[in-house]
N, C-alpha and C positions, 0 to 999 in steps of 0.2 A: 165726307164732308156729308150732315145732312138736309135733303131739300123739304122745306117747309111745305107741305103741301095745302094748308089753309088757303079757302079759297078756288084749288084747282079747278074743283068737281064740275063748277059750271063753266069754267072754259073749257075741260075735257070734253063734258057732254057737247057743248056747241059743238064743239069740232068734229066730234062722232056724229052728231046730225047734218054737218056738210059732207061729209061721205054716205053716210048711208041713207040719208032722206027719209022717205016714205017706207023702205026695206032694200034691204040686199038681195035684189031680183035673182042673182045668180046661185047663191047659197039656199035660198028659200026653195029654190025647185031641185036643186041637188040632193039637199044633205034634208036626211029626216029629222026633224023638233028633238028626235029622243039618244041623236047619236052621238056619242061620245070619243073622244081624241086628245092626244097629248101630239106636243110638239117643244123643240126645242129652237131657243133661239140664240144665236151662235154668231161670234166675229168672222168673218173672211178678208179681214185686214187688221195689220196691228193697229194699237192706238189707245187712246185712255178712256174706258167706259165715263160717262153720262149722260140722266134720265132714266137709270131701273124703275125707280119708285112711279115716275110716270106710268111707264111700260105697264106696269103691274095694276095700276088705278083704272088704266083703259080696261084692262079684260076685267076687272070688276064689277064696273059700272055697264057693263054689260051682261054678266051674271057671276052674283055674289060670289055663287059655288066654287067660281073657278080656282083650281091650285096653283099657287104662282111662286115656283124654288127656286129663289134667288141663287146663283154658284158663283157670283162676286159680287161687287158695292160699287157705287160711285166713286169715279177717283184710282180703280183697280188698270192695272196695264194688262193689255189685250196682247195676243198672239192672235194669228189669222187661222188661228183654230181655236179660240176658246170658246166654250158655252158661257154661256151670260145666263140664262134661263131656262127653267124646265114648264111648260104650259099644260094644265089638263084638266077638263069640264067637256062642257056643251060643244061640241064642231063648230054650231052656228056662231057663237060668242068668242072663241079662237077666229074665224074668218072673219068676220066683221072688224075685230080689233086688230088684227096682223097693221093694215096698213098706219095706223095712226099711232099704234104703238113703234112701230119700225123707225116710222119719220122723226119723231122724238127724240129715239133712241139715235139715229144715224147723225140728225143735224145734232144733234147737243154734244156725241159724242167726239165729230168733228171740230166743234169749239172747243172740248176741252185737249184734244190732240194738239189741233195748234197752237194753242196759250201755252202747254205742256213743252212743246217744241222750242218755239219762240221765248218761253223764259227760261231754257239752259241757254240758250244764245247770246243775253243778257246777263245771267248773274256773274260772271267772270269778271264785269267792271262792277256789281253792287249795283246796277240801273235794273229800278224795278218796272215790270211789263204791267199795265194798266190797257185797259178797253176804252172806247166812248159811248157816245150814244149813237152811233150807225149801227143799231138792232133793227130784227123782223117784226113791225108793227103786230103787236099781241106780245110778243115772244120775249122784251126787253128782260124781265126777272130770272126767265130763263136760259136765256144766252149767257148773263152775268154770273149766273148761279153756275155755269157751265165752266166757263173764264174762269172763278175760282174755282174749281174740281182740278183744272190742268195746271196748277201753280202760281197762275197770273193776279192780276187784282182788278177790282173794279174802279173808274174813274168814279164822276157823279153819277148816282142813278137816272137824274132827273133835273129838269130846268130848277127845282124844288131846296135842293140839298145844299149845293155851293153857288158862286156866284162867278162865274167866267166870262171876261167881259173882252168879247172879239174885234173883228174890224169893223164889222157894220153898228156893232156900241160905238165905238171906239168914235166913228165918223157924226153919229145922230148928239154925240155928248158933246162934239169937238175937239176932241183932244183926249189924248189918255191921263191927265192929270184930273182933269174935269170928270172924267168916268168914272175915276177909282175915288174922286172926291163925295160925289153923290151915292155911291154902291158902299161907301164906309160910313157914308150918315144912313143910308138907308139897314146895314147888316147889324145883326145882333153879334154881340162879342164872340158866338161861338160858329159864327159862319166865315167860311177860307173866300178869301179872293184872287182869283187866276184872272190875271192880263196875256191877253193873245199879242206877241210882235213879230215882227217882220225883219228886224235888222236892230243894230247895235242902236243906234238914236232911240227908237221906241223901247229897249232894252233897256238902257238909263233912262228913260221917264217913267216907268215902272217902278223901278229899283227905287226914284225919287219919290215916287207919290207913292210909295209901301206897301206894293200887293204882297201877297203870301205865297205867292206861286207865282211864276213867271214861263208860259211859252212859248219856245224857239220854233213858228212855224216857218216849215219848207227852207230852212237853211243847213247848207251848208258845213263839211263835219270842223271844218275852220273854222268860220263861223260860231259855230255851236262851242267848239274848245273856248274860242276868246269870250264868249256870252260866259259862261261858265267861270273863268278866269275874273271877269268883273264883278260877276252878283260874288261871290267868293263866300257862299254858303248863308249870304243874307236874306234870300228866299231860295223855296223850294224851285228846282232848274227840272222845267220837262221838255221833250224833244218831241215835235208833231209834225205829221203832216209828211205822206207818201212813203213812209216806213214799212219795209218789207223784209222778208228773210234776208235776201241779199244787203242789206242796207243798213240792218239791225246792228252789227258788231261794231262799225265806223260810228255809230253814233252814240251808243255805251261807251265808246274808248273816249272818249271827248269829256266823260266825267257827268253828265247830266243823271238827278235821283229819277227819273222816271221817262219812261217811252211811252206814247199810246199808240194804237196800233188798231185801227177803223178796220182794220182787214179779221181781225180777228172774230169779228158778228158779221160784216155784210158782204165778202166774198168767201165764206171757208168753205173748203171741200168737205161731203158727207162724208161719215164714216161705212163702211161696206161692213153692212149689218145685216143678216138675213133670218128667216123662222119657216122650218120644215115642220109638216107634221109626219109621223112616223117611226118607227122605230127607232131609239136614238144609239145604235149601235155602231158598226161599220167606224165612221170619222170618226165618233165622237168616242167610239172606246175606252180611250185614256180616261175619260173624269170618271169611269165607275171602278 
């Protein structure tokens, strides 16, 4: 899956500025300006790779002459000894770009790995795993890309591309029927309207109001199964709220269409990826 790099240079440059500031004083003190080096980026844990084009671009922004040989591509499965890429060029550029390149690879690969693992749990029951808006500020587009790389799907990208009527909207509007009526009057014919529900009474109200998607928020499996039977394919059914790797299968078995998991982005564990300068023989000889 291709990562669209349009507009990313400015963001990557800001992140480099955050790290390097007025200069990498350690590298400038130790490494001659003309020194060249070769480094291998490699996995130290199994998972799914995501973010490789970003890592390449980090080094290119520091030195357009840097060589970046990608050995894998986003979406590829990683073993704990997999060689991801070989980077060569000015040693200073390699050292200054190392941390940002690895931070991006580790975090996005962690997201992709979690998405792949949880999607596999939901798949036998036909439920589709999606993310939420609980993303790292400034990283949403990248994190949602990593979710897709891992085999899951995106919920709405932001507040602008789909309507989700939540509990506080319902309170302000005075109830689900009025909230949906206002939303329908405002929305174009292309805009989906989803309603968050907390009990069966609200499910009935959302269904009668004509919601396109009904979210079952923090319901137990028994309640979810009852709601699925009641809705009977007249709306898309989404399970949400506190669903994790341990409870995902129970939610999927209830027959819901979609399961949203905020933990895919807000608390995912980074994948262990490293970069080593020097000869790429030894541990990585199997690549040759």
